C-alpha positions in Angstrom: 22.5 92.1 52.3 25.1 92.0 49.5 27.7 89.2 49.5 30.5 91.7 49.9 29.0 93.0 53.1 29.7 89.8 55.0 32.4 87.2 55.2 32.4 83.5 55.9 35.1 82.2 58.2 36.6 85.2 60.0 37.0 88.9 59.4 40.5 89.0 57.8 39.1 90.5 54.5 36.5 92.7 56.2 39.3 94.2 58.3 41.2 95.4 55.2 40.8 98.9 53.9 40.2 97.5 50.4 38.8 94.0 50.0 39.8 91.7 47.1 36.2 91.8 45.8 36.4 95.6 45.6 39.3 95.3 43.2 37.8 92.4 41.2 34.6 94.5 40.8 36.6 97.0 38.8 37.5 94.4 36.1 35.6 93.8 32.9 32.4 91.8 33.2 33.7 88.5 31.7 36.7 88.6 34.1 34.5 89.2 37.1 32.3 86.3 36.1 35.3 84.0 35.6 36.8 85.0 39.0 33.7 84.3 41.0 33.0 81.0 39.1 36.5 79.9 39.9 36.2 80.9 43.6 33.0 78.9 44.0 34.6 75.9 42.2 37.7 76.1 44.4 35.8 75.8 47.7 33.5 73.0 46.4 36.5 71.0 45.1 38.5 71.2 48.3 35.5 70.4 50.5 36.8 68.8 53.7 40.5 69.1 53.0 41.1 72.4 54.7 38.2 73.6 56.8 35.2 71.6 57.9 32.9 70.6 55.0 30.0 72.9 55.9 32.3 75.9 56.1 33.8 75.1 52.7 30.4 74.8 51.2 29.3 78.1 52.8 32.4 79.8 51.3 31.5 78.4 47.9 28.0 79.5 48.3 29.2 83.0 49.2 31.1 83.1 45.9 28.0 81.9 44.0 25.9 84.6 45.7 28.4 87.2 44.5 28.4 85.7 41.0 24.6 85.9 41.0 24.8 89.6 41.9 27.2 90.2 39.0 25.1 88.3 36.5 22.0 90.2 37.5 23.8 93.5 37.2 25.0 92.5 33.7 21.4 91.9 32.4 
């Protein structure tokens, strides 16, 4: 299952007609890589300050899974 086919922590993005990742995936390769790296870092850095720590780590992991998909596509 691709990262964009699931959501961690709710359905608010999945319920939208166009998801944020759908828009980001139209960007140039370097910008996509930067966005997904930044998303992963954000969730790892705020661990425990907003949601429960395991959920924050799961969100960061989700971004890393998406980043890995992008990196493999770019090879």
